[in-house]
C-alpha positions as CSV (number, residue, x, y, z in Angstrom):
1,M,-43.4,-19.0,46.1
2,D,-41.7,-17.0,43.5
3,C,-41.8,-13.6,45.8
4,M,-40.1,-16.0,48.6
5,D,-37.8,-17.2,46.2
6,T,-36.7,-13.8,45.8
7,K,-36.3,-12.9,49.4
8,I,-34.8,-16.1,50.5
9,D,-32.1,-15.1,47.5
10,K,-31.9,-11.5,49.0
11,A,-31.5,-12.8,51.9
12,L,-28.6,-14.7,51.0
13,K,-26.4,-11.7,49.0
14,N,-26.9,-10.0,52.3
15,K,-23.9,-10.3,54.2
16,D,-25.0,-10.0,58.4
17,I,-28.1,-12.0,57.7
18,V,-25.5,-15.1,56.3
19,N,-23.1,-14.2,59.7
20,I,-25.8,-15.3,61.7
21,M,-27.0,-17.9,60.2
22,N,-23.4,-19.3,60.3
23,Y,-23.2,-18.1,64.4
24,A,-26.1,-20.2,65.2
25,S,-25.2,-23.2,63.5
26,R,-21.4,-23.1,64.8
27,K,-22.2,-25.4,67.7
28,F,-23.3,-28.3,65.2
29,T,-20.7,-28.1,62.7
30,K,-19.0,-31.3,64.3
31,Q,-21.9,-32.9,64.5
32,L,-23.9,-32.0,61.0
33,D,-22.5,-32.1,57.8
34,A,-22.6,-29.1,55.1
35,D,-25.3,-29.5,53.4
36,E,-27.2,-30.0,56.5
37,L,-26.2,-26.7,58.0
38,Y,-27.0,-24.9,55.1
39,T,-30.5,-26.9,54.6
40,C,-31.4,-26.4,58.3
41,K,-31.0,-22.6,57.5
42,I,-32.5,-22.4,54.6
43,N,-35.5,-23.6,56.5
44,A,-35.4,-21.4,59.4
45,L,-34.6,-18.5,56.5
46,W,-38.1,-19.1,54.7
47,K,-39.5,-19.6,58.5
48,C,-39.2,-16.7,59.1
49,F,-40.4,-15.5,56.6
50,L,-43.4,-17.0,56.9
51,H,-43.6,-16.7,60.9
52,F,-42.1,-13.0,61.3
53,K,-44.2,-10.9,63.1
54,P,-42.8,-7.5,63.7
55,E,-45.6,-6.4,66.1
56,K,-44.4,-8.7,67.8
57,K,-41.3,-6.2,69.5
58,C,-38.0,-8.8,68.3
59,K,-35.7,-8.6,65.6
60,F,-36.2,-10.5,62.5
61,T,-31.9,-11.1,63.2
62,T,-33.1,-12.7,66.4
63,Y,-35.9,-14.6,65.7
64,L,-34.1,-15.8,62.4
65,F,-30.9,-17.0,64.8
66,K,-33.4,-19.2,67.4
67,G,-34.6,-20.3,64.3
68,V,-31.3,-21.5,63.0
69,Y,-31.0,-22.5,66.6
70,I,-33.6,-24.9,66.1
71,E,-33.1,-26.4,63.2
72,C,-29.4,-28.0,63.6
73,L,-31.0,-29.3,67.2
74,K,-33.7,-31.0,65.7
75,A,-31.4,-32.2,63.0
76,A,-29.0,-33.4,65.4
77,Q,-31.6,-35.3,67.6
78,F,-32.6,-37.3,64.2
79,L,-29.2,-38.1,63.6
80,N,-28.8,-39.6,66.7
């Protein structure tokens, strides 16, 4: 698990990845608080590292954007 922790820490220090996650979650800022948004981003990042396959011809950042959006959508629906 240390490997995954290292990947996540490194990704959170990457300005481009953080900006993509922020952009994907911005639609949900009125529905979710900061902690919930952060949880969605971390969950999406973790799932992307587990399931991303470069051979599928999709960029990691695109995969991450969709993952963050889906996690936020699930969290917002859970609140309603």
